[in-house]
C-alpha positions, 0 to 999 in steps of 0.5 A: 533466518532473518526477517524478509527484506521490503523495498521499492515500495511505490504507489501509483497514482499518487494523487486520488479523487474521492469515490463518487467523483466523475473524473480523476483517479479513485485507487492507487496500486501499491507495489513492493518487492520482498525478497527472503533467505528462505521462504519463497514468495508463496510462503510470504504474508505481504500487506500494507497499512495506511492511516486516514482521518485517524483510522487505520487499515490494512490491504493484504497484497498478492504476489505479481511475480519475481518477488513483487507484490502488489495492492489496491487503495481505494476507492475511499470516502471523501476525507474532512479535508485533503489528506496525505496517506502514509503507506507502509508495507509489511512482510512475514515469512513462514517462521514469523519473522517480520519487517516493515518498510523503512519509510512510508510512501504517500498517496494524497486524497483530495477533498474536492473532485478534479474538474472535468 
């Protein structure tokens, strides 16, 4: 058995306002396509990790059909300064083989609210 394949990672929207702002997006949907040689989507564990202001977080993703998994980043507290948040998706199959997306996708979290 080989590790799952993580492909097509994206985050939409790619720019967020901190929680509490009256305008602008507060959360981003992270999407990835995950395939495995033996395990079906129900047997895969998929999550994404991110780092913000030196702290890391992990969000469990859920199956959305045809090997597509989604998770939500946010709403997030106001950062010390605007930040590019790197996001990497990790998948594990039933046998415990894991793989992480080759390169991160980024979401920008602004320090200020979008004007109305």
